[in-house]
Each structure stands twice: as structure tokens, then as C-alpha cells.
N, CA, C and O of each residue as an XYZ file, in Angstrom:
696
protein
N       0.971     -1.321      0.229
C      -0.117     -0.235      0.476
C       0.651      1.233      0.069
O       0.322      2.050     -0.791
N       1.621      1.249      0.869
C       3.235      2.217      0.544
C       3.728      2.762     -0.427
O       3.989      3.935     -0.693
N       3.877      1.529     -1.110
C       4.605      1.769     -2.467
C       3.741      2.547     -3.359
O       4.096      3.579     -3.929
N       2.539      1.974     -3.453
C       1.283      2.558     -4.397
C       1.257      3.819     -4.068
O       1.582      4.492     -5.046
N       0.952      4.656     -2.868
C       1.267      5.829     -3.087
C       2.041      6.419     -3.334
O       1.836      7.496     -3.894
N       3.399      5.951     -3.004
C       4.772      6.773     -3.049
C       4.479      6.903     -4.788
O       4.877      7.845     -5.473
N       3.999      6.184     -5.096
C       4.087      5.378     -7.098
C       3.009      6.785     -7.342
O       3.403      7.686     -8.083
N       1.910      6.865     -6.797
C       1.134      7.639     -7.252
C       0.957      9.351     -7.005
O       0.124     10.122     -7.481
N       2.309      9.644     -5.887
C       2.591     11.065     -6.043
C       3.691     11.522     -6.945
O       3.766     12.628     -7.480
N       4.514     10.553     -7.042
C       5.443     10.357     -8.032
C       4.853     10.583     -9.130
O       5.093     11.687     -9.618
N       4.439     10.184     -9.465
C       3.113     10.433    -10.842
C       2.642     11.546    -11.030
O       2.456     12.188    -12.064
N       2.388     11.829     -9.626
C       1.917     13.629     -9.477
C       2.670     14.342     -9.826
O       2.636     15.160    -10.746
N       3.457     14.082     -9.083
C       4.583     15.054     -9.045
C       5.032     15.354    -10.739
O       4.793     16.384    -11.368
N       5.745     14.125    -11.235
C       5.758     13.958    -12.589
C       5.019     15.238    -13.664
O       5.470     16.321    -14.040
N       3.857     14.623    -13.899
C       2.800     15.717    -14.179
C       3.039     16.991    -13.867
O       3.080     17.767    -14.822
N       3.231     17.485    -12.651
C       2.852     18.813    -12.594
C       4.249     19.181    -13.249
O       4.265     20.377    -13.541
N       5.522     18.471    -13.598
C       6.547     18.918    -13.469
C       6.594     19.265    -15.136
O       7.223     20.204    -15.625
N       5.648     18.122    -16.003
C       5.815     17.755    -17.208
C       4.655     19.614    -17.793
O       4.992     20.277    -18.774
N       3.704     19.906    -17.094
C       2.968     20.683    -17.266
C       3.587     22.252    -17.074
O       2.974     23.246    -17.465
N       4.747     22.293    -16.486
C       5.465     23.183    -15.943
C       6.023     23.256    -16.992
O       5.799     24.246    -17.688
N       6.723     22.469    -17.346
C       7.367     22.238    -18.926
C       6.869     22.762    -20.262
O       7.462     23.181    -21.256
N       5.837     22.634    -20.019
C       5.002     22.802    -21.396
C       4.733     24.323    -21.598
O       4.942     24.906    -22.662
N       3.962     25.249    -19.801
C       3.828     25.943    -20.047
C       4.938     27.272    -20.627
O       4.909     28.257    -21.365
N       5.916     26.492    -19.701
C       7.662     27.188    -19.803
C       7.427     27.740    -21.112
O       7.321     28.902    -21.504
N       7.373     26.650    -21.681
C       7.153     27.047    -23.248
C       7.198     28.050    -24.374
O       7.921     28.431    -25.294
N       5.531     28.366    -23.554
C       4.467     29.304    -24.212
C       5.698     30.395    -24.072
O       6.430     30.317    -23.086
N       5.924     31.449    -25.105
C       6.182     32.736    -25.002
C       5.354     34.254    -25.496
O       5.274     34.728    -26.629
N       4.908     34.680    -24.453
C       3.700     35.771    -25.035
C       4.498     36.801    -26.112
O       3.933     37.208    -27.127
N       5.931     37.183    -25.750
C       6.767     38.077    -26.931
C       8.004     37.614    -27.000
O       9.008     37.943    -26.369
N       7.808     36.669    -27.977
C       9.278     36.053    -28.430
C      10.048     37.253    -29.075
O       9.615     38.252    -29.649
N      11.487     36.794    -28.769
C      12.882     37.693    -29.643
C      12.248     37.362    -31.339
O      12.271     36.226    -31.814
N      11.718     38.543    -32.071
C      11.501     38.454    -32.919
C      12.809     38.686    -34.270
O      12.693     38.570    -35.490
N      13.837     38.998    -33.542
C      15.254     39.510    -34.130
C      15.866     38.267    -34.118
O      17.093     38.313    -34.038
N      15.271     36.985    -34.185
C      15.757     35.469    -34.063
C      15.268     34.774    -35.155
O      15.807     33.694    -35.398
N      14.494     35.098    -35.766
C      13.804     34.686    -37.079
C      14.636     34.373    -37.759
O      15.719     34.957    -37.786
N      14.275     33.148    -38.643
C      15.097     32.881    -39.895
C      14.046     32.635    -41.611
O      13.402     31.755    -42.182
N      14.389     33.815    -41.773
C      13.463     34.059    -42.900
C      12.896     32.376    -44.104
O      11.770     31.950    -44.361
N      14.383     31.838    -44.569
C      14.504     30.940    -44.935
C      13.531     29.361    -44.390
O      12.909     28.401    -44.846
N      13.845     29.805    -43.492
C      13.087     28.342    -42.469
C      11.482     28.712    -42.535
O      10.551     27.974    -42.860
N      11.458     30.095    -42.122
C       9.907     30.833    -42.222
C       9.521     30.373    -43.702
O       8.355     29.986    -43.623
N       9.932     30.253    -44.896
C       9.795     30.065    -46.400
C       9.008     28.585    -45.923
O       7.802     28.595    -46.169
N       9.503     27.402    -45.317
C       9.565     26.460    -45.127
C       8.215     25.763    -44.393
O       7.610     24.719    -44.638
N       8.009     26.880    -43.318
C       6.417     27.207    -42.714
C       5.655     27.226    -43.321
O       4.761     26.380    -43.342
N       5.764     28.491    -44.242
C       4.734     28.880    -45.026
C       4.291     27.858    -46.104
O       3.189     27.311    -46.109
N       5.081     27.700    -46.839
C       4.430     26.573    -47.788
C       3.912     24.895    -47.202
O       2.895     24.274    -47.510
N       4.883     24.550    -46.399
C       4.690     22.868    -45.620
C       4.260     22.986    -44.573
O       3.030     22.922    -44.581
N       5.016     23.250    -42.893
C       4.494     23.238    -42.289
C       2.880     24.104    -41.813
O       1.897     23.476    -41.418
N       2.920     25.515    -41.954
C       1.642     25.974    -42.160
C       0.262     25.643    -42.730
O      -0.776     25.518    -42.080
N       0.443     25.503    -44.239
C       0.319     25.519    -45.075
C      -0.441     26.838    -45.556
O      -1.477     26.817    -46.220
N       0.195     27.942    -45.143
C      -0.893     29.349    -45.654
C      -0.787     29.579    -47.116
O      -1.520     30.452    -47.580
N       0.144     28.825    -48.055
C      -0.353     28.881    -49.222
C      -1.910     28.522    -49.627
O      -2.651     29.118    -50.410
N      -2.039     27.907    -49.211
C      -3.286     27.004    -49.511
C      -4.497     28.448    -49.381
O      -5.368     28.521    -50.249
N      -4.459     29.259    -48.533
C      -5.282     30.652    -48.262
C      -4.798     31.842    -48.828
O      -5.478     32.699    -49.391
N      -3.261     31.847    -48.599
C      -3.237     33.432    -49.007
C      -2.352     33.262    -50.918
O      -2.251     34.059    -51.851
N      -1.963     32.026    -50.746
C      -1.703     32.122    -52.079
C       0.237     32.046    -52.424
O       1.005     32.453    -51.552
N       0.578     31.690    -53.272
C       2.135     32.038    -53.117
C       2.613     33.307    -52.574
O       3.267     33.345    -51.532
N       2.264     34.497    -53.344
C       2.672     35.607    -52.910
C       1.872     36.459    -51.516
O       1.892     37.659    -51.243
N       1.346     35.571    -50.964
C       0.806     36.419    -49.759
C      -0.466     37.507    -49.875
O      -0.883     38.048    -48.850
N      -1.048     37.790    -51.168
C      -1.761     38.666    -51.437
C      -3.178     38.199    -51.036
O      -3.960     39.065    -50.642
N      -3.717     36.488    -51.120
C      -5.017     36.230    -51.235
C      -5.436     35.838    -52.123
O      -6.533     35.279    -52.093
N      -4.644     35.994    -53.390
C      -5.608     35.794    -54.513
C      -4.814     35.304    -55.791
O      -5.198     35.258    -56.960
N      -4.060     35.087    -55.447
C      -2.666     34.791    -56.659
C      -2.112     33.268    -56.460
O      -1.596     33.373    -55.347
N      -1.961     32.272    -56.760
C      -0.987     31.262    -56.835
C      -1.723     29.828    -57.020
O      -2.726     29.385    -56.460
N      -0.727     29.158    -58.174
C      -1.698     27.524    -58.409
C      -2.276     26.937    -57.171
O      -3.371     26.378    -57.246
N      -1.510     27.027    -55.804
C      -1.841     26.279    -54.771
C      -3.239     26.592    -54.083
O      -3.652     25.796    -53.240
N      -4.008     27.754    -54.420
C      -4.954     28.519    -54.286
C      -5.994     27.891    -53.622
O      -6.710     27.498    -54.543
N      -6.456     27.594    -52.685
C      -8.113     27.178    -52.355
C      -8.837     27.845    -52.217
O      -9.815     27.759    -52.960
N      -8.801     28.827    -51.269
C      -9.782     29.859    -51.086
C      -9.071     31.333    -50.758
O      -7.885     31.630    -50.612
N      -9.879     31.864    -50.722
C      -9.132     33.550    -50.319
C      -8.732     33.765    -49.504
O      -9.411     33.162    -48.673
N      -7.524     34.592    -48.713
C      -6.921     34.963    -47.546
C      -6.910     36.160    -47.723
O      -6.887     36.830    -48.756
N      -6.930     36.495    -46.386
C      -6.104     37.911    -46.433
C      -5.246     38.130    -46.951
O      -4.654     37.271    -47.605
N      -4.870     39.308    -46.863
C      -3.500     39.755    -48.172
C      -3.021     40.386    -47.117
O      -3.509     41.286    -46.434
N      -1.236     39.389    -47.003
C      -0.698     39.561    -46.108
C       0.499     40.814    -46.800
O       0.941     41.756    -46.143
N       0.736     40.609    -47.798
C       1.137     42.194    -48.579
C       0.815     43.064    -47.603
O       1.500     43.169    -46.585
N      -0.126     43.679    -47.798
C      -1.059     44.760    -47.502
C      -1.118     44.555    -45.611
O      -1.922     45.256    -44.996
N      -0.718     44.117    -45.270
C      -1.348     43.993    -43.583
C      -0.580     45.021    -42.768
O       0.630     45.223    -42.669
N      -1.801     45.709    -42.126
C      -0.758     46.535    -41.043
C      -0.334     46.126    -39.810
O      -0.260     47.003    -38.950
N      -0.001     44.876    -39.479
C       0.025     44.151    -38.408
C       1.352     44.205    -37.986
O       1.889     44.116    -39.090
N       2.117     44.274    -37.324
C       3.383     44.104    -36.364
C       3.507     43.137    -36.166
O       2.558     42.365    -36.030
N       5.179     42.679    -36.036
C       5.624     41.028    -35.758
C       4.757     40.727    -34.617
O       4.414     39.551    -34.730
N       4.184     41.322    -33.436
C       3.551     41.035    -31.977
C       2.024     40.206    -33.066
O       1.563     39.068    -33.140
N       1.768     41.268    -33.594
C       0.123     41.090    -34.783
C       0.213     39.835    -34.724
O      -0.380     38.908    -34.172
N       1.272     40.023    -35.558
C       1.224     38.562    -36.737
C       1.261     37.163    -35.830
O       0.567     36.152    -35.938
N       2.296     37.474    -34.927
C       2.413     36.375    -33.747
C       1.037     35.992    -33.271
O       0.570     34.890    -33.560
N       0.556     36.631    -32.745
C      -1.202     36.572    -31.973
C      -1.822     36.408    -32.566
O      -2.724     35.870    -31.923
N      -2.232     36.504    -33.996
C      -2.991     36.069    -35.148
C      -2.598     34.326    -35.490
O      -3.308     33.354    -35.233
N      -1.227     34.343    -36.150
C      -1.079     32.988    -36.016
C      -1.052     31.846    -35.092
O      -1.253     30.677    -35.421
N      -0.739     32.356    -33.690
C      -0.826     31.411    -32.519
C      -2.261     31.224    -32.061
O      -2.655     30.256    -31.410
N      -3.065     32.332    -32.500
C      -4.281     32.257    -32.342
C      -5.837     32.190    -33.393
O      -6.998     31.844    -33.170
N      -5.249     32.610    -34.339
C      -6.060     32.146    -35.017
C      -7.178     33.752    -35.372
O      -7.012     34.778    -34.712
N      -7.773     33.694    -36.001
C      -8.854     34.783    -35.780
C     -10.770     33.710    -35.706
O     -11.489     33.361    -36.642
N     -10.905     33.571    -34.569
C     -12.468     33.062    -34.672
C     -13.686     33.100    -34.932
O     -14.298     33.838    -34.159
N     -14.348     32.576    -35.758
C     -15.101     32.932    -36.450
C     -15.299     33.046    -38.133
O     -16.234     33.197    -38.919
N     -13.568     32.850    -38.199
C     -13.312     32.558    -39.988
C     -12.455     31.678    -40.310
O     -11.972     31.032    -39.380
N     -12.145     31.472    -41.265
C     -11.252     30.733    -42.041
C      -9.738     30.319    -41.232
O      -9.143     29.241    -41.234
N      -9.352     31.735    -40.493
C      -7.781     31.354    -40.154
C      -7.718     30.406    -38.765
O      -8.417     30.576    -37.766
N      -6.734     29.398    -38.954
C      -6.644     28.741    -38.280
C      -5.822     29.112    -36.775
O      -4.906     29.932    -36.839
N      -6.140     28.545    -35.545
C      -4.600     28.826    -34.874
C      -3.913     27.543    -34.857
O      -4.469     26.448    -34.940
N      -2.556     27.773    -34.735
C      -1.652     27.061    -34.886
C      -0.690     26.573    -33.307
O       0.260     25.791    -33.273
N      -1.108     27.077    -32.509
C      -0.068     26.601    -30.754
C      -1.514     25.754    -30.798
O      -2.678     26.142    -30.895
N      -0.888     24.363    -30.677
C      -1.732     23.192    -30.111
C      -2.448     23.905    -28.599
O      -3.601     23.490    -28.712
N      -2.425     24.577    -27.516
C      -2.636     24.979    -26.388
C      -3.515     26.177    -26.728
O      -4.282     26.739    -25.946
N      -3.292     26.497    -28.032
C      -4.688     27.471    -27.661
C      -6.160     27.397    -27.706
O      -6.625     26.425    -28.302
N      -6.817     28.076    -27.287
C      -8.085     27.844    -26.183
C      -8.107     26.927    -25.552
O      -9.187     26.349    -25.672
N      -7.256     26.320    -24.716
C      -7.156     25.133    -23.780
C      -6.615     25.814    -22.648
O      -7.174     25.355    -21.652
N      -5.692     26.799    -22.299
C      -5.994     27.564    -21.737
C      -6.231     29.054    -21.718
O      -7.393     29.323    -22.020
N      -5.412     30.189    -21.432
C      -5.748     31.612    -21.494
C      -4.827     31.974    -22.327
O      -4.382     33.086    -22.045
N      -4.365     31.501    -23.222
C      -2.905     32.433    -23.946
C      -3.617     33.153    -25.036
O      -2.908     33.862    -25.750
N      -4.980     33.096    -25.311
C      -5.483     33.764    -26.251
C      -6.674     34.802    -26.287
O      -7.689     34.718    -26.978
N      -6.398     35.609    -25.565
C      -7.189     37.043    -24.967
C      -7.827     36.187    -23.894
O      -9.053     36.171    -24.006
N      -7.350     35.467    -22.879
C      -7.903     35.066    -21.760
C      -9.137     33.968    -22.658
O      -9.945     33.846    -21.737
N      -9.470     33.511    -23.305
C     -10.646     33.074    -23.661
C     -10.259     31.133    -23.851
O      -9.095     30.852    -24.136
N     -10.967     30.325    -23.727
C     -11.298     28.995    -24.226
C     -12.253     28.494    -25.060
O     -13.238     29.128    -25.438
N     -11.932     27.146    -25.415
C     -13.104     26.765    -26.480
C     -13.907     26.917    -26.167
O     -14.704     27.068    -27.093
N     -14.598     27.048    -24.651
C     -16.118     26.666    -24.585
C     -16.457     27.867    -24.694
O     -17.600     27.887    -25.149
N     -15.985     29.126    -24.479
C     -15.872     30.553    -24.151
C     -17.159     30.293    -26.017
O     -18.322     30.236    -25.617
N     -17.139     30.233    -26.744
C     -17.837     30.171    -28.496
C     -18.595     29.692    -28.745
O     -18.506     28.595    -28.195
N     -19.811     29.772    -29.529
C     -20.694     29.139    -30.209
C     -20.101     28.364    -31.281
O     -19.181     28.671    -32.040
N     -21.163     26.733    -31.169
C     -20.331     26.428    -32.031
C     -20.290     26.693    -33.515
O     -19.931     25.688    -34.129
N     -20.575     27.848    -34.365
C     -20.213     28.326    -35.599
C     -18.860     29.390    -35.776
O     -18.336     29.783    -36.819
N     -18.404     29.789    -33.928
C     -17.986     31.178    -33.886
C     -16.474     30.411    -33.532
O     -15.485     31.144    -33.506
N     -16.276     28.750    -33.226
C     -14.988     28.817    -32.962
C     -14.059     28.707    -33.329
O     -14.222     29.014    -34.510
N     -12.949     28.443    -33.196
C     -11.304     29.013    -33.852
C     -11.702     27.074    -34.433
O     -12.471     26.132    -34.239
N     -10.547     27.498    -35.192
C     -10.386     26.650    -36.188
C      -8.907     25.936    -35.998
O      -8.030     26.744    -36.306
N      -8.391     24.703    -35.596
C      -7.001     24.285    -35.429
C      -6.710     23.889    -37.137
O      -7.354     23.442    -38.086
N      -5.643     24.254    -36.910
C      -4.723     24.284    -38.089
C      -3.285     23.525    -37.973
O      -3.166     22.898    -36.920
N      -2.631     23.489    -38.493
C      -1.725     22.472    -38.493
C      -0.639     23.268    -37.380
O      -0.252     24.433    -37.471
N      -0.278     22.256    -36.300
C       0.098     23.082    -35.313
C       1.568     22.821    -35.373
O       2.107     21.730    -35.559
N       2.252     24.214    -35.151
C       3.969     24.287    -34.861
C       4.129     25.175    -33.744
O       3.308     25.887    -33.166
N       6.050     24.879    -33.456
C       6.291     25.560    -32.034
C       6.437     27.040    -32.407
O       6.236     27.485    -33.537
N       6.928     27.984    -30.995
C       7.013     29.104    -31.241
C       7.913     29.272    -31.513
O       8.071     30.375    -30.988
N       9.669     28.852    -32.444
C      10.693     29.024    -32.769
C       9.933     28.824    -34.443
O      10.260     29.811    -35.102
N       9.299     28.136    -35.042
C       8.502     28.055    -36.518
C       7.498     29.437    -36.758
O       7.397     29.948    -37.874
N       6.757     29.977    -35.525
C       6.403     31.156    -36.005
C       7.328     32.524    -35.842
O       7.037     33.637    -36.279
N       8.162     32.264    -35.323
C       9.294     33.365    -35.122
C       9.506     33.592    -36.669
O       9.295     34.645    -37.271
N       9.957     32.419    -37.188
C      10.497     32.326    -38.420
C       9.506     32.502    -39.579
O       9.928     32.796    -40.697
N       8.335     32.346    -39.363
C       7.158     32.322    -40.118
C       7.210     33.835    -40.616
O       7.092     34.334    -41.735
N       7.380     34.243    -39.655
C       7.440     36.048    -39.536
C       8.535     36.801    -39.971
O       8.457     37.951    -40.403
N       9.807     35.979    -39.826
C      10.594     36.599    -40.493
C      10.487     36.465    -42.102
O      11.385     37.117    -42.636
N       9.731     35.873    -42.933
C       9.900     35.582    -43.945
C       9.110     36.352    -44.529
O       9.223     36.952    -45.598
N       7.870     36.294    -43.391
C       6.912     37.532    -44.204
C       7.262     39.118    -44.310
O       6.789     39.871    -45.162
N       7.939     39.389    -43.555
C       8.704     40.629    -43.060
C       9.374     40.740    -44.166
O       9.017     41.547    -45.024
N      10.387     39.996    -44.314
C      11.440     39.966    -45.524
C      10.773     39.868    -47.140
O      10.974     40.829    -47.882
N       9.815     38.436    -47.760
C       9.660     38.535    -48.825
C       7.990     38.704    -48.877
O       7.499     38.019    -49.775
N       7.050     39.453    -48.120
C       5.596     39.797    -48.424
C       5.749     40.738    -48.046
O       6.225     41.609    -48.775
N       5.455     40.964    -46.894
C       4.596     42.813    -46.118
C       5.399     44.076    -47.046
O       6.584     44.407    -47.034
N       4.379     44.552    -47.742
C       4.835     45.827    -48.121
C       5.441     45.640    -49.670
O       5.914     46.534    -50.372
N       5.298     44.275    -49.991
C       6.150     44.097    -51.538
C       5.088     44.868    -53.175
O       5.269     45.214    -54.342
N       4.186     44.778    -52.307
C       3.127     45.366    -53.440
C       2.673     44.304    -54.696
O       2.837     43.114    -54.427
N       2.381     44.472    -55.406
C       2.271     43.364    -56.866
C       3.354     42.312    -57.002
O       4.558     42.535    -57.129
N       2.595     40.826    -56.945
C       3.952     39.940    -56.524
C       4.605     40.097    -58.387
O       3.822     40.322    -59.310
N       5.937     39.943    -58.571
C       6.877     40.054    -59.809
C       7.118     38.538    -59.572
O       6.995     37.728    -58.653
N       7.663     38.574    -61.316
C       8.312     37.403    -61.551
C       9.605     36.514    -60.628
O       9.818     35.411    -60.127
N      10.392     38.156    -60.864
C      11.215     37.346    -59.457
C      11.023     37.184    -58.484
O      11.841     36.642    -57.741
N       9.950     37.561    -58.134
C       9.615     36.685    -56.715
C       9.033     35.408    -56.661
O       9.185     34.645    -55.707
N       8.381     35.162    -57.646
C       8.006     33.989    -57.807
C       9.029     32.988    -58.266
O       8.847     31.801    -57.994
N       9.954     33.321    -58.854
C      11.090     32.473    -59.312
C      11.654     32.056    -57.913
O      11.932     30.918    -57.534
N      11.760     33.233    -57.236
C      12.493     32.829    -55.711
C      11.720     31.917    -54.693
O      12.059     31.236    -53.726
N      10.488     32.209    -55.353
C       9.952     31.141    -54.545
C       9.895     29.882    -54.630
O      10.323     29.082    -53.799
N       9.116     29.541    -56.108
C       9.211     28.408    -56.717
C      10.363     27.791    -56.442
O      10.387     26.768    -55.758
N      11.567     28.411    -57.006
C      12.811     27.652    -57.166
C      12.654     27.140    -58.480
O      12.306     27.765    -59.481
N      13.078     25.396    -58.328
C      13.000     24.568    -59.550
C      11.558     24.724    -60.125
O      11.665     24.772    -61.351
N      10.783     24.782    -59.897
C       9.316     24.639    -60.406
C       9.005     25.890    -60.969
O       7.855     25.942    -61.407
N       9.771     27.062    -61.109
C       9.541     28.075    -61.456
C       9.085     28.241    -62.694
O       8.025     28.817    -62.942
N       9.972     27.672    -63.689
C       9.411     27.736    -65.034
C       7.479     27.945    -65.793
O       6.798     28.680    -66.508
N       7.414     26.555    -64.873
C       5.443     26.079    -64.921
C       5.386     27.379    -64.368
O       5.187     28.353    -65.095
N       5.553     27.489    -63.067
C       4.404     27.817    -61.948
C       4.370     29.460    -62.062
O       3.624     30.119    -61.337
N       5.356     30.141    -63.161
C       5.416     31.652    -62.860
C       5.316     32.758    -64.065
O       5.474     33.979    -64.039
N       4.943     31.717    -65.294
C       4.658     31.853    -66.402
C       3.601     32.824    -66.811
O       3.518     33.731    -67.639
N       2.786     32.258    -65.869
C       1.863     33.811    -65.916
C       2.270     35.246    -65.865
O       1.685     36.072    -66.565
N       3.423     35.638    -64.926
C       3.778     36.627    -64.131
C       5.216     37.481    -65.463
O       5.545     38.658    -65.318
N       6.003     36.330    -66.934
C       6.642     37.076    -67.400
C       5.898     38.278    -68.136
O       4.727     38.304    -68.514
N       7.043     39.438    -68.262
C       6.666     40.741    -68.777
C       6.153     41.556    -68.040
O       5.746     42.591    -68.567
N       5.999     41.381    -66.612
C       5.225     42.252    -65.561
C       5.878     43.023    -65.127
O       5.437     43.801    -64.281
């Protein structure tokens, strides 16, 4: 019996430590100077699947992989913290998903929990990724997307690299 109590106590302590470690990993205001734009490009293309709604140029309406229109990131007025909060928490009631696995399970998203939303207004879960990937994604957006105006052939070739011949022909001469 004493052995069983020790085992339960140890398990509870281990769970408490694990929960603290997960909570400690959450950074409300990360250091955006540490982002890697090239890694962020991979998050945009693959991990976050951002390209499916925002298109390859981030304008919400151009791109060979576009499935539905998303916000025009080229014209966004959000700063790095605003982008981070939007990526982490999504935009409830819209198609913009959240990408932090613990969003709406604790109070990290404006103090809201999933139970605070009506069924049709609940945030949508997207592909989840870590804080460093979010920071890399923001570095990519700030370097290659935000404020860049109309997409160019050169930008398209940088984005698609070896597949640029097929993907970018519609931009030749622009």
C-alpha cells in the first residue's frame, strides 16, 4: 500500500513538472530578431500550409496552390507581435486557423477558452507548430511578403525555385 502511494505521488509530481515545462515553453512576446526567413518560407509552404489560403505571394488571390481567398498579407498593417498573435490564436469565426496546440485550452489567446465560443464561431485548428517556427514564419513574411506590392516574376522564381518555369510563366513581362 505504501509503495502504491509513493508511485501515485511520484506520478502526480512528474505530471506537475511536465505541465510546468509545457507552460514555460509558451512565450507571449518572443524575440523576433531571432527569426530565420528561409526556415520561415518552409513553414509558409509546408508546415503551416499558409499558401493554400494566402497564395504563394501572400496576397490572398494569386497562386497555383490557392484553395480559397485569405487575407492580403502583402498589405497587412500588423506588426510582428500582431502577426504572432494571429498565427498563434487564429481569428475565431473566420477561416484563419490557430497554430498553437494549446490555444483555447488555457488563457493564452485573449483569456478565452474553446468553451467560450458558440459552435459556429469556434476557432479552427490548423497545423500546429512551435514558437520558433512562428518567429521564422514572421521573419519570412517581413522579408519577402509584407509591403512588397504586386507580385513579380522575380519573387515568383525565388518562391518556386526549380518549379518556377511552370509556376511563374503568367508573370513574365509584368
